[in-house]
N, C-alpha and C positions, 0 to 999 in steps of 0.2 A: 339555758341560759346563761347557768353559775357555771357549768363548765369551757364559754370561746370565755368568760372574762381574763382569766388567768393569760388566753390563746394570744387574746388583744393585746392585754400588757404588754406582753415577751416579743411582738414581732412593732409595737410603736417604741418599747424598748430599743430593739433590732434597727429598726428604722432610724431612731436617735443618732446612736450611737456608726450608726453609716455615714448621718451628713453631717456628723459632728467630721468623723475623720474625714471626708470630703471636702471637706471647709476647709481645714487644716492642712492638706496636701493641695490645694491651691494657694494657699495663702503660702506653703512654704517652698515647693516648686520652685516660683520669681526668686525665691531669696537664694538657692541652691544656686540658679543661673547664673545672674548678676556678682555671686561670690565665683563656681566655677570659670564665667567668664575676666573679671576684673584679675585673676592671679592667670591667667591664658595667656591678657594683653599684652603684659607685661614680655612675653619671653622675647628672646632674638630675636631680630628681621634681617634678612640677610639683603642689605640696601641696595647693595651696589646692582643689585637684579632688577628696581625697582623702576621703570618707569614714568611716574607719577606722587606728590604724595598732595592728596585732603584732606584741608584742616577746617573740620566741620567748627562754623561760629556759634555763638552765645551770646548772651547779654551785656552791653555793656556799662560802664558808670561814666556821666558824660563824655559820650566820646573815646572812652578809652579801654582798655578790656581788662579786663576784673581777673581778682588772681587763678578766678578754674581758666578763664579765656590763658592766661599769662602762659599757666601752665601745658597747654595744650600748642600753644609756637614754640614755648621751648622744647617740647616733646618734636614734633616735626624743623624743628631746627638743628638738632639730631640725630635728627634723620639722614635731613638735606646732607648730613655735612659729611655723616659717615658713607653714605651715596658716594661723594665727590670725590673722599679716604679712595674708596675703589673703583673707581672708574667711571664711575654713574653720573650725570648729570638731568637727573628728575626733575619733571615739569611740576611746580606747585600750585593749586590750585589752594584759596583764603575764600569759603562758601558763606554767608549769611546777607539778609538785604535790611533795611534800615525795618528796626521792633522798640516801640515804646508796648505801654499799656492803653495810649488811645491816638491816633493824631495830632491830637496840642501837647501832647510829651515825647513823640519820638526821637529818639535820639541823632545829636548831629548830622551823622556818619553812617552809613550802614556799616554791619559787624566785619563785615569784606575785609572794607576800606580800612576800618582800628587794624585788622587783626594784619593783612594784609604789610603795615604798616610796620606793626615789631616784627611782624619773620623777617622786612628788610630789612630791620635795627641790628636782628640775633645773626646775619649773614645770609640770610635767602639773596640768590641772584635778582636781582629786581631784571632782569631780561625771562628768567624762564619763571615768573610769575602770571600768578591769571585772576583776577575778579569774581567774580558769583556773587552777584550781587541781584538778585530775585528771591533766593531763599528766605522763609521765613518757619520751618518745619527741617524738620530732623531729613523726613518722606524728600521737601523739596531739596535738601543739597547736596540729597545721594541722584536724584531724578536728574540734575539740574547739572551738578557739577558735570559725573560722565559723559555726557555729551559737548561737554563745551573741551573733555581735553581731545575727547575724539573729532571733533571737528576739529581742535589745533594742531595735532598729530594724529595722522592715523593706526600710525606704528605702535600707540601705547595702547600693552595689555596689561604691565600688570603695576596693580596701585595698592598702595598703602593708606587707609582712610586714619587721619588722627581726634579721636575724639576724649572725653571724661573717662576710663577705666572703667568706673562704675555704670558709665552709658552705656558702655561696649555690646552687654547683653542685648542689648530694643537697637543697636542701630547693624546688628547683625539679621534679626527678625525682620527689620525693616526693608533692607537688602535684599535678603532674600523673598522680600514680598513686590518688592518695585524690579525684582529679575523678571519673576513667577507671572507678574505684570506687563512686561515688556519696554517699562520706563529704563532703564539697566541693559549692557548685553551683558547677556548672560556669557561672551566670551572674553569678554574680562574677568583678569582673576586678582579677587581683589581680598585683602590681609587685611583686620582694623589690629588699630593698635592703641594702647591706652597708654595716658598722659595720667600721673597720679594725680589725685585730685583731695585738692586745702582740704583741712581737718575743720577749718571751720564748715564748712560746703558740705562734707559729707552723709553727717543726720538724712540733712532737706534733700540730699537728691536720692539715699538709700527710699526717705520712703517716698519718695518721687516714682521715680523708675522702678518697686517692685509693682504701685498699679498700675503703670502703664504698660510693663512688660506681659503685669499680669491680664489685664483689658488687652493687649496684643495678642494675645495667644490662645483668650477664650473667640477672640474676631475671628481668628484663623483658625478652631476649631471648627467655629459656625461655618464658615464658609465653605470647607473641604467638605462635612456635612449636609449641607444643602446640595455641593458642587454635581457630586456621589447623590443625593437622592434623584435631585435632576436629571446624570445616567442612566440609573435604573431608570425612571419611568420612559428617558426617552427608548430605551430599549427592551420595556415591554409592550410598548405603543406597536413600535418598528414589531415586533413577534406577532402583534397582534394584526400587525396588518398584512405578517407574508403567510398568516393561521389561512384570514381570509380573502388570500387567492394571490400573495403577490407572487408567486410557484408558476404562473401562467404563461410570462412569454418566456420564461428558460423550458417546458412544459411544450409548446408550439413547433411543430415539424417542422425544418427547416426549408 
């Protein structure tokens, strides 16, 4: 018994190290992902080739855009101005429904309405503005805005999605999921563009996005693992069925 105790302690320590390392990696990977995506989101965009710009909404303050949403509106307006200077004329979608903690303190207007009004003030042509007023989440923003664009103009192909830079990592994950689920047309060429997050919002946004990106990645990994296991089970079932007599028809004389 005395011989096995050191081994047991050694394995317990190894397990602790492995567990701690895995926990650190799980926590660090979303941080790295967000940092890389944030930097990547500020690259120069070939605006002249854009067919549309989708601006994701966020919470309002008494019916007016918050500083966070203001930055998104400004970045989108810059893209549109750049596109028009380069000969383009993109559609612009302001996306976001009526939000509030409860139905009793809902905002007086939708995020799309407030955002759209601000975009027009910033120089976006009203006749090129579309309002998507049903979305209540980032997934909704993507899944509802893209079909609206394609229904308005079937020729739309290259789309820029504008959001806060710290939000870009999660938007990319949700966009990939929406394409895989068939809620967003895979033929669309979508680029995600980041607007600078106000300093007052950085800490809260980082905490929120790290937890949500980690959760989204874990959910995606679990779904992929379950799909792979299901496919393997079906293959084994088909193989067993074939062995039991599935080849009879192929071997029958003509």
